[in-house]
N, CA, C and O of each residue as an XYZ file, in Angstrom:
456
protein
N     -80.040    -13.699     63.845
C     -78.695    -13.924     63.372
C     -77.923    -12.611     63.524
O     -78.443    -11.546     63.192
N     -76.714    -12.680     64.012
C     -75.948    -11.465     64.266
C     -75.308    -10.931     62.983
O     -75.106    -11.656     62.009
N     -75.001     -9.647     63.024
C     -74.293     -8.975     61.937
C     -73.055     -8.319     62.541
O     -73.149     -7.576     63.517
N     -71.895     -8.601     61.950
C     -70.648     -7.993     62.378
C     -70.140     -7.112     61.246
O     -70.084     -7.538     60.093
N     -69.771     -5.884     61.584
C     -69.265     -4.938     60.587
C     -67.790     -4.649     60.874
O     -67.429     -4.274     61.990
N     -66.949     -4.825     59.865
C     -65.523     -4.547     59.990
C     -65.219     -3.193     59.362
O     -65.627     -2.912     58.235
N     -64.504     -2.366     60.101
C     -64.098     -1.044     59.641
C     -65.284     -0.215     59.155
O     -65.282      0.275     58.025
N     -66.306     -0.057     60.019
C     -67.454      0.753     59.612
C     -67.094      2.229     59.551
O     -66.290      2.720     60.344
N     -67.680      2.907     58.629
C     -67.521      4.353     58.495
C     -68.893      4.981     58.361
O     -69.901      4.285     58.478
N     -68.955      6.257     58.122
C     -70.248      6.930     58.043
C     -71.072      6.501     56.827
O     -72.299      6.610     56.840
N     -70.404      6.015     55.779
C     -71.114      5.654     54.558
C     -71.190      4.142     54.342
O     -72.157      3.649     53.762
N     -70.185      3.406     54.802
C     -70.145      1.964     54.527
C     -69.177      1.274     55.472
O     -68.357      1.916     56.128
N     -69.290     -0.043     55.527
C     -68.319     -0.894     56.217
C     -67.458     -1.554     55.158
O     -67.921     -1.798     54.044
N     -66.212     -1.845     55.494
C     -65.347     -2.538     54.538
C     -65.745     -3.998     54.363
O     -65.521     -4.588     53.307
N     -66.337     -4.577     55.406
C     -66.831     -5.952     55.319
C     -68.002     -6.097     56.275
O     -68.052     -5.459     57.326
N     -68.945     -6.951     55.889
C     -70.085     -7.273     56.738
C     -70.193     -8.793     56.782
O     -70.200     -9.464     55.750
N     -70.277     -9.318     58.002
C     -70.422    -10.761     58.196
C     -71.831    -11.007     58.698
O     -72.248    -10.440     59.708
N     -72.561    -11.853     57.990
C     -73.918    -12.209     58.378
C     -74.061    -13.712     58.198
O     -73.891    -14.234     57.096
N     -74.371    -14.398     59.279
C     -74.440    -15.856     59.198
C     -73.080    -16.409     58.821
O     -72.081    -16.120     59.481
N     -73.038    -17.183     57.793
C     -71.802    -17.808     57.330
C     -71.275    -17.150     56.060
O     -70.523    -17.762     55.301
N     -71.677    -15.885     55.832
C     -71.300    -15.195     54.606
C     -70.603    -13.875     54.923
O     -70.994    -13.160     55.846
N     -69.573    -13.563     54.150
C     -68.826    -12.318     54.282
C     -68.998    -11.526     52.988
O     -68.747    -12.028     51.893
N     -69.427    -10.293     53.141
C     -69.624     -9.395     52.011
C     -68.592     -8.266     52.120
O     -68.528     -7.579     53.139
N     -67.797     -8.081     51.085
C     -66.811     -7.001     51.101
C     -67.320     -5.812     50.292
O     -67.984     -5.975     49.269
N     -66.996     -4.621     50.770
C     -67.239     -3.413     49.987
C     -66.345     -3.457     48.753
O     -65.384     -4.225     48.704
N     -66.658     -2.648     47.777
C     -65.806     -2.559     46.602
C     -64.398     -2.142     46.991
O     -64.207     -1.176     47.729
N     -63.426     -2.870     46.494
C     -62.021     -2.601     46.799
C     -61.359     -1.994     45.571
O     -61.474     -2.520     44.464
N     -60.667     -0.886     45.779
C     -59.962     -0.204     44.700
C     -58.485     -0.096     45.066
O     -58.102     -0.252     46.225
N     -57.673      0.172     44.062
C     -56.235      0.264     44.276
C     -55.758      1.693     44.399
O     -56.548      2.621     44.576
N     -54.457      1.851     44.302
C     -53.836      3.165     44.397
C     -54.252      4.017     43.205
O     -53.985      3.650     42.061
N     -54.906      5.155     43.460
C     -55.343      6.003     42.344
C     -54.166      6.384     41.446
O     -53.100      6.772     41.924
N     -54.382      6.267     40.150
C     -53.354      6.642     39.190
C     -52.417      5.523     38.786
O     -51.747      5.633     37.760
N     -52.345      4.436     39.568
C     -51.520      3.283     39.186
C     -52.144      2.615     37.961
O     -53.314      2.840     37.650
N     -51.358      1.796     37.274
C     -51.911      1.091     36.122
C     -52.859     -0.012     36.584
O     -52.941     -0.301     37.777
N     -53.572     -0.628     35.645
C     -54.595     -1.625     35.983
C     -54.003     -2.819     36.723
O     -54.619     -3.326     37.661
N     -52.831     -3.273     36.323
C     -52.209     -4.406     37.006
C     -51.860     -4.037     38.447
O     -52.110     -4.818     39.365
N     -51.289     -2.860     38.647
C     -50.955     -2.422     39.999
C     -52.186     -2.254     40.868
O     -52.184     -2.655     42.032
N     -53.237     -1.666     40.317
C     -54.469     -1.512     41.084
C     -55.094     -2.869     41.390
O     -55.660     -3.058     42.467
N     -55.000     -3.807     40.464
C     -55.519     -5.156     40.721
C     -54.750     -5.805     41.867
O     -55.361     -6.410     42.747
N     -53.430     -5.692     41.874
C     -52.635     -6.239     42.976
C     -53.058     -5.615     44.309
O     -53.199     -6.317     45.310
N     -53.258     -4.297     44.315
C     -53.710     -3.613     45.534
C     -55.057     -4.150     46.004
O     -55.241     -4.435     47.187
N     -55.988     -4.284     45.079
C     -57.331     -4.779     45.412
C     -57.264     -6.176     46.011
O     -57.882     -6.451     47.040
N     -56.519     -7.042     45.370
C     -56.455     -8.429     45.824
C     -55.757     -8.546     47.173
O     -56.129     -9.391     47.987
N     -54.751     -7.712     47.420
C     -54.102     -7.698     48.732
C     -55.085     -7.231     49.805
O     -55.116     -7.788     50.903
N     -55.882     -6.219     49.497
C     -56.897     -5.743     50.451
C     -57.946     -6.814     50.702
O     -58.395     -6.990     51.834
N     -58.335     -7.524     49.665
C     -59.309     -8.612     49.804
C     -58.739     -9.703     50.706
O     -59.429    -10.190     51.602
N     -57.495    -10.083     50.478
C     -56.861    -11.095     51.333
C     -56.882    -10.662     52.801
O     -57.225    -11.452     53.680
N     -56.510     -9.395     53.066
C     -56.486     -8.900     54.448
C     -57.879     -8.914     55.084
O     -58.039     -9.353     56.223
N     -58.869     -8.438     54.357
C     -60.226     -8.387     54.916
C     -60.792     -9.784     55.135
O     -61.440    -10.040     56.150
N     -60.551    -10.684     54.193
C     -61.045    -12.054     54.370
C     -60.391    -12.713     55.576
O     -61.057    -13.401     56.349
N     -59.083    -12.503     55.738
C     -58.391    -13.072     56.901
C     -58.965    -12.489     58.191
O     -59.204    -13.222     59.150
N     -59.184    -11.193     58.216
C     -59.746    -10.561     59.405
C     -61.143    -11.092     59.718
O     -61.530    -11.196     60.882
N     -61.887    -11.424     58.678
C     -63.233    -11.966     58.863
C     -63.222    -13.440     59.258
O     -64.242    -13.976     59.691
N     -62.070    -14.095     59.110
C     -61.968    -15.506     59.482
C     -62.115    -16.459     58.323
O     -62.505    -17.611     58.517
N     -61.811    -16.004     57.115
C     -61.929    -16.860     55.944
C     -60.772    -16.567     54.991
O     -59.810    -15.897     55.368
N     -60.862    -17.063     53.765
C     -59.784    -16.867     52.793
C     -60.347    -16.960     51.383
O     -61.521    -17.270     51.180
N     -59.480    -16.684     50.415
C     -59.908    -16.741     49.015
C     -60.315    -18.143     48.581
O     -60.973    -18.291     47.551
N     -59.950    -19.159     49.321
C     -60.385    -20.518     48.973
C     -61.886    -20.703     49.201
O     -62.465    -21.702     48.776
N     -62.508    -19.739     49.871
C     -63.947    -19.824     50.135
C     -64.744    -18.725     49.421
O     -65.863    -18.398     49.816
N     -64.152    -18.165     48.373
C     -64.870    -17.168     47.588
C     -66.117    -17.781     46.963
O     -66.092    -18.910     46.473
N     -67.190    -17.032     46.988
C     -68.428    -17.448     46.339
C     -68.626    -16.699     45.028
O     -68.934    -17.297     43.997
N     -68.447    -15.387     45.083
C     -68.678    -14.558     43.905
C     -67.699    -13.386     43.879
O     -67.399    -12.781     44.908
N     -67.213    -13.083     42.683
C     -66.345    -11.932     42.463
C     -66.936    -11.130     41.304
O     -67.156    -11.662     40.216
N     -67.186     -9.858     41.549
C     -67.618     -8.945     40.495
C     -66.509     -7.928     40.290
O     -66.040     -7.308     41.244
N     -66.096     -7.762     39.057
C     -65.001     -6.864     38.720
C     -65.526     -5.800     37.768
O     -66.138     -6.107     36.745
N     -65.278     -4.551     38.122
C     -65.606     -3.425     37.249
C     -64.307     -2.824     36.738
O     -63.416     -2.494     37.521
N     -64.204     -2.686     35.442
C     -63.065     -2.030     34.812
C     -63.524     -0.709     34.215
O     -64.591     -0.640     33.605
N     -62.737      0.327     34.385
C     -63.066      1.606     33.765
C     -62.954      1.520     32.243
O     -63.610      2.268     31.518
N     -62.114      0.596     31.770
C     -61.894      0.423     30.332
C     -61.594     -1.057     30.083
O     -60.638     -1.600     30.637
N     -62.401     -1.700     29.257
C     -62.202     -3.131     28.986
C     -60.859     -3.399     28.304
O     -60.441     -4.553     28.213
N     -60.186     -2.372     27.831
C     -58.837     -2.557     27.278
C     -57.871     -3.064     28.350
O     -56.812     -3.597     28.021
N     -58.226     -2.902     29.631
C     -57.383     -3.378     30.739
C     -57.713     -4.808     31.168
O     -57.149     -5.302     32.144
N     -58.612     -5.471     30.459
C     -59.064     -6.826     30.818
C     -57.894     -7.809     30.922
O     -57.798     -8.546     31.903
N     -57.015     -7.829     29.935
C     -55.900     -8.781     29.946
C     -54.914     -8.488     31.080
O     -54.424     -9.415     31.726
N     -54.623     -7.222     31.323
C     -53.689     -6.854     32.408
C     -54.275     -7.253     33.759
O     -53.566     -7.789     34.611
N     -55.563     -6.994     33.957
C     -56.219     -7.381     35.213
C     -56.210     -8.899     35.360
O     -55.878     -9.417     36.426
N     -56.574     -9.614     34.296
C     -56.638    -11.077     34.360
C     -55.280    -11.709     34.632
O     -55.210    -12.735     35.309
N     -54.213    -11.131     34.128
C     -52.878    -11.692     34.377
C     -52.586    -11.715     35.875
O     -52.016    -12.681     36.382
N     -52.971    -10.662     36.581
C     -52.759    -10.606     38.031
C     -53.771    -11.503     38.742
O     -53.405    -12.256     39.644
N     -55.021    -11.428     38.348
C     -56.085    -12.214     38.975
C     -55.810    -13.713     38.847
O     -55.945    -14.458     39.818
N     -55.426    -14.150     37.653
C     -55.193    -15.579     37.415
C     -54.064    -16.127     38.282
O     -54.107    -17.287     38.692
N     -53.050    -15.301     38.566
C     -51.950    -15.727     39.441
C     -52.376    -15.759     40.909
O     -51.750    -16.440     41.722
N     -53.439    -15.027     41.251
C     -53.909    -14.908     42.644
C     -54.981    -15.933     43.009
O     -54.961    -16.481     44.111
N     -55.890    -16.188     42.120
C     -57.062    -17.020     42.439
C     -56.637    -18.449     42.779
O     -55.695    -18.983     42.194
N     -57.335    -19.053     43.721
C     -57.098    -20.454     44.082
C     -57.696    -21.315     42.967
O     -58.919    -21.386     42.851
N     -56.871    -21.970     42.142
C     -57.409    -22.704     40.989
C     -58.302    -23.877     41.377
O     -59.111    -24.328     40.567
N     -58.169    -24.371     42.593
C     -59.025    -25.472     43.034
C     -60.396    -24.975     43.500
O     -61.332    -25.764     43.632
N     -60.515    -23.667     43.747
C     -61.762    -23.113     44.291
C     -62.113    -21.776     43.654
O     -62.275    -20.784     44.366
N     -62.234    -21.726     42.327
C     -62.563    -20.445     41.709
C     -64.003    -20.040     42.018
O     -64.896    -20.882     42.109
N     -64.207    -18.745     42.175
C     -65.533    -18.200     42.462
C     -66.343    -18.075     41.173
O     -65.797    -18.127     40.071
N     -67.641    -17.911     41.331
C     -68.440    -17.420     40.218
C     -67.959    -15.991     39.979
O     -67.670    -15.268     40.933
N     -67.870    -15.578     38.713
C     -67.253    -14.280     38.441
C     -67.957    -13.566     37.308
O     -68.429    -14.183     36.354
N     -68.017    -12.253     37.435
C     -68.509    -11.398     36.359
C     -67.544    -10.232     36.231
O     -66.935     -9.810     37.214
N     -67.405     -9.712     35.017
C     -66.536     -8.565     34.780
C     -67.204     -7.686     33.738
O     -67.661     -8.168     32.702
N     -67.255     -6.406     34.020
C     -67.856     -5.475     33.079
C     -67.157     -4.138     33.128
O     -66.270     -3.905     33.948
N     -67.574     -3.268     32.238
C     -67.013     -1.924     32.164
C     -67.988     -0.951     32.807
O     -69.196     -1.017     32.583
N     -67.436     -0.043     33.612
C     -68.269      0.961     34.283
C     -67.437      2.198     34.587
O     -66.217      2.120     34.733
N     -68.100      3.319     34.680
C     -67.427      4.528     35.146
C     -67.294      4.389     36.657
O     -68.296      4.236     37.355
N     -66.073      4.441     37.165
C     -65.823      4.266     38.592
C     -65.888      5.618     39.300
O     -66.077      6.651     38.659
N     -65.732      5.607     40.611
C     -65.936      6.805     41.440
C     -65.081      7.991     41.013
O     -65.499      9.141     41.149
N     -63.901      7.720     40.503
C     -63.009      8.777     40.026
C     -62.233      8.224     38.831
O     -61.959      7.025     38.784
N     -61.878      9.061     37.879
C     -61.111      8.570     36.726
C     -59.749      7.975     37.100
O     -59.141      7.282     36.284
N     -59.267      8.231     38.303
C     -57.983      7.667     38.741
C     -58.086      6.180     39.047
O     -57.068      5.492     39.123
N     -59.305      5.676     39.224
C     -59.504      4.244     39.471
C     -59.716      3.523     38.149
O     -60.496      3.961     37.304
N     -59.012      2.416     37.987
C     -59.122      1.617     36.773
C     -59.876      0.308     36.993
O     -60.397     -0.283     36.047
N     -59.931     -0.142     38.256
C     -60.562     -1.430     38.562
C     -61.149     -1.395     39.964
O     -60.617     -0.741     40.861
N     -62.254     -2.111     40.136
C     -62.873     -2.268     41.456
C     -63.369     -3.706     41.565
O     -63.987     -4.243     40.645
N     -63.082     -4.316     42.718
C     -63.498     -5.694     42.987
C     -64.548     -5.708     44.087
O     -64.407     -5.011     45.092
N     -65.594     -6.491     43.903
C     -66.620     -6.716     44.911
C     -66.685     -8.216     45.139
O     -66.863     -8.985     44.195
N     -66.540     -8.635     46.401
C     -66.370    -10.050     46.726
C     -67.360    -10.505     47.790
O     -67.662     -9.772     48.731
N     -67.854    -11.718     47.625
C     -68.642    -12.404     48.639
C     -67.967    -13.746     48.898
O     -67.572    -14.440     47.961
N     -67.836    -14.106     50.174
C     -67.168    -15.365     50.536
C     -67.930    -16.060     51.664
O     -68.684    -15.430     52.405
N     -67.718    -17.352     51.776
C     -68.244    -18.123     52.894
C     -67.233    -18.086     54.026
O     -66.036    -17.913     53.800
N     -67.730    -18.251     55.254
C     -66.811    -18.365     56.407
C     -66.233    -19.758     56.442
O     -65.438    -20.074     57.327
């Protein structure tokens, strides 16, 4: 089975397609923006990568969300709820974690079907 890597770099690819599954690297927003703004950035990047891979958010399988502070849960969800396809919601988990830099408030990790 072939493996296609989108936007590979020395450390990671932004997306990997294997079989009928697309795996996205963790997507973060503009450093220093608020949680809602970073969530919008993440979701826009996810839309672009899924389209480039040949799929869309209607085929999401799993979404993992890391928040630097669970106090941002409601702000993130307000943006996420307006974005997600209500007819095809993914399995989802959300937790609190220290992210790569304190300027990041949210990170999304997505798996989708082709």
